[in-house]
N, C-alpha and C positions, 0 to 999 in steps of 0.2 A: 922168093917166097911170096905166095899170095898174102896180101893184107886185107882181112875182113873188116868192113866199115860197120861201126856199131852206133847206135843212138840209145842213150840212157834216159828213161822217163820215170821220174819220181817227184813228188811234191815236198819232199824233205832234202834241203840242200846237203846236209851232212851224208845222207845215204848216196846222193849223186856223187859227191866228191870221193867217197869211199870207193864206189864201183869204178869210177874213172881211173883212180889210182891203181886199184887192183887189176883191172882189165889191161891198163897200160903196161904192166909188167910182162905181157905176152908179145912176142915179136910179130905175131901174125894177126894181132888185134890193133885197131885204131879207132878210138872213140872220136866220131866226127861231129857229135852234137849231143846236147842234153835238153830236157824240157821238164817244167814243173807242172804242167796241166795237160789235159788232152788237146785243147785248141793249139797250144804251143807245140806239141808233139807233131801234130799234122803239118804244121808249117815247117818245122825242123826237118821232118823226114822228106817232104817235098824237095827241100833245098839240098839236103845231104845225100839222098839216095843210098841209105845204108843196106847192108845184107841182112842185119838183124836188129830188130827193135826190142831192147830189154825193158819191160814196162811193169810198174806196179798197177793194181786194179783201182784202188780208191783214192781219187784225187778229183780236183776241179773238172767240170764237164768239158768234153764228154769223157767218160771213164769206164772202166770195166769192159764188158762184152761190146758195148756200143763203140768204144774207141777201137777195140780189136777189129770189129766189122768194118769200120771206116778205113783203117789201115790196110786191111786185106783187099777192100774194094778199089781203093785209089792207088795202092803202091803194091802191085802184084809181086814184084821181086823181093819185098821185105818179108822176112819171116818174124813172127811176133812171138817172143818168148816171155812168158809171164814170170815175175819174180816178186813174190808178196808174202805177207804173213798170214793171209787168209786162205783157208782150206775147207770152207763149208761147201755143201752142195750148191748153194745159191751163188757162189763164186766160181767153183771149178767147172761145173757143167756148162753155164752160159759161155764162159771164156773159150772152152774147147769147141763148142758148137759154132762160136763166131769166127773160129779160124786159127786160134793160137796153135802153134806147132808144138809147144811145150808149156809145162807149168811147174815151176820150182818154188819152194819156200825159202825164206831169207836165211835159214839156218843151214842152208846147203854149204858144204865146205868149198873153199875156193877152187880146188883142183876139179872137183865135180862141176862147179860152175863153168870153168873154162872148157871142160870136156862137152858139156851141154851146148855151149855156144857154137862149138865146132860141129856137133851133131846136127844142130838146127840149119847151119849152112849146108849140110849135106841132105837137107830135107828129112831128117830123121826125128820122129817125135821123142820128146823128153819129158819125163815125169818124175817128181819126187815120190818116194815109197808111199807117204800117206795119201797122195793124190791118186796113185795107181790103185791103192786098196779101196779107196772110194768108188772109183769106177768099176772095179771088179765086183765089189759088194753089190752094186746097182744092178748088175746083170745076173748075179748068181741065182736069185730067187726064180728066175725063169728056167723052166726045164729045157735042156739042150735040144735043138730041133734036129730032126732026122734029115730034112731036106738040105741038100748041099747047095751052095751058091755057084751060079754060073760062072764062067770065066770073066764075062763082062761085069758082073756083080762084084766079083773079087777085085777087078781092075778098078771099079768105081769106089768101093769102100777103102781101097789101098791109097787112092788120091785124097779121100776125105780124111783119112788118118794122117796125111801129110799137110793137112790144114787148107786144102783147096776149097774154094766156094763151089756151089753148083754151076755158076757160070764158067769158072775156070776149068772144072771137069769137062763140061761140055765143049769148051774150045779145044782142049787138049785131046779129047777123043773124036772130035769132029761130028758130034751129035747135038741134038736140041737140049735146052735146059729142061723142058718138059719130059724128055726121055730120061735124063738123069734122075729127075724126081721120081718117076715111075720105077726106076730100077731101084732106087733107095727104099721106096715103099715095099718092094718085093723083099729087099734085104731085111727090113724091119720085121716083116711078118715071119720070114724064115728064122731069124734069130730070136724072135719073141720079145723085141725091145721097142720103146716109144720114139726114140730120137737118135740123132747122129752120134752124140757122145756115147751112148749106151751101145750103139752098133759097133763103134770102133772097139770099145772095150770088150764086147762079146767076141768080136771076130778075133781079137788078140788072144783072149782066154781060150778059145777053141782051136788055136793054131792055124787060122786062116790067113793070118798076116804074119810077116817077119817080126820077131821080138822087137818091142820098143827098148830103147836104152833106158834103163831105170836106175837112178843113182842108188848105191848101196848105203846102208846105214852103217 
């Protein structure tokens, strides 16, 4: 059986202890490190090379979207899964745009958390229902566009939905970063959205991407 290596990042020791104990009940999970700040998280992830980083958003610097961006830039093999109490637009959208593969709230039942970690390992986006609702609400005011995405545009938005940065998309598709940016601008125009997070939500809402796994209430 494969054992997926996890790092837990939260500035509350009780939360870290609880997550370590909970995740440790699963035979395919191994918590290989924990951190109480963004700076500590970067050092721990560099040493432990985990498959998934389970992180809160608000803690000592760097935190939030900046920490996610640094993790994705420095450790391409680590999927960043947010686990937090915060679900405002100012938290959700920057986190997803920075490359988080999923966003869960701390009231998520333990079995759903386990399933979310396994989904993240498979490069599947994971969203709690309130978070999914926020993203869908963000794109609903825009009228559905009639222009279809090209095969390349679908390919790129699919990779973005999996948390890939522009540089990672370019490397995977063997094209330039500038070309990726151009394709994304075309996607935004066709979907009538302003940014990456809204584009992923719109593509999902219009059936252009395979369904996200979304934890049920």
